[in-house]
Residue, then its C-alpha position, 0 to 999 in steps of 0.5 A: m035564260a029561262y028553264d025549259e017549261d016542257l021539261a019542267n012539266r015532265v019532271r013535275e009529272l014524275v015527282g008529283r006523286e011524292p009527298g012533301v014536294t015543292e018547287r023553288r026558282m033557283f040557279g036560273g032554273l026550277a028546283m024540285m024540293l023534297r022535304g026541303n032538300m033539292s032533288v032535281v033542278v031543271r036548269g036554265a042552261g038546259g037539262l037537269m042538275v040531279r042530286v046523287d049519293p056522294a059515294d055514287t058520283e063517279a058512277a053517275l058521271a060515267e053515264p051518257g050525257a052526265g057531267a060534273t056540276v061545277m059551282r064557282g069553279w068547284p065540282m060539287r060531289g053529290w050532284v050531276t049535270v045531265d045534258p038535254a039530249a040525255c033527258e029526251r026519252d021518257a025512260d031516261l028522264a024517269r031514271w035521272v029523276d028517280r035517282g034525285v028523288r031517292s037521294a033527297r029522300a035519304l036526307p033528313a027533312k029541313 
């Protein structure tokens, strides 16, 4: 399944001001990389996959529309999957994208 181009464009507008941002197709979607670290992925299955501080994973999962990110049957600490409905409002999308960018910015460049 192809990712949502409209959502990708909205995410691009939000991360476009960050220095060192690149895009890479992966996980069936489009990943926004910040200095080589994934920050936000526009998922092929819809919605987002957002990097969060691993210590903040549980708090992020408690937010409306957030769920565990599972890869190969294992939950990934430090990542949250966000339902498409939780990204519809610009303010909600900006909050999630900002969280992903802040988390990626805290990591060393690759």
